[in-house]
N, C-alpha and C positions, 0 to 999 in steps of 0.2 A: 575497112578491115572488119571481118566478122569475128565475133567473140569465140574463144576456145571453150568448149564444153567438156567437162570431165564428169562422167557419171560414176559415182562411188557405190559399189554394190557389196555390202557385207554378206558373207556366206558362213553359215554354220550348218553342217550336215545337209547340204543341198544337192548332193550328187544326182538325184533323180530329176530335178527341175533345171539344173544348170544348162544343159544343151538347148532347151527351148528358150530359156531366159536370154541366153547369149544370142540366139538366132533373132529373137524379137528386138532386142536392144541394138544389135548390129544393123538390122534393117532400118530402124528408126534413125540412127546416127547417119547412115549412108543417105537416107532420104533428106535429112536436114542439110547435109553437106551439098547434095545435088541441087537443092532449092536455094542454096547460097544463104542459109540461115545461120550456119556455124562454120568455123574454120575447119579445113581438112585435117588439121592436127588435133582435133577433138578426139577423145578416147573414153573407153570404158575401163574402169579399174575395179577388179574383183579382189576382195580382201577376205582371205580365209581366216576365221577366228578359232583355230584349233579344232577343226572338225574331227569327229571320231570315225567318219565314213570315208568314202573315196573322193570327197570333194576336191582335194588337192590334185589328185591324179586326173580327174575330169578337167580341171582348170588348165593343167599342163597340156593335156591333149588338145583342148580348144585353142590354146595359145599357139601350138605348133601347126595347127590346121587353119588358122585364121588368114584371110586374104590380106595382101599388102594394102597399106593405106592408099587412097587415090592420089594421083599425081596432081600437084597444084599447078594450074595454068596461070601464068602471069601475063 
């Protein structure tokens, strides 16, 4: 059984870099899952720390547009 990896990403006024950060981290997680290094239930957790910009809105948009997790084959 592979370990479950949770990446915790603190966010404060990060609206400009979040889309690229999300894209890069998702690609890395998917690659690690594909290479059987981590469990398919691994995840990225973004934590908004009271941003004054549109960070929360960007995070919600990314959440609603994210692909479904890969199916686990047993």
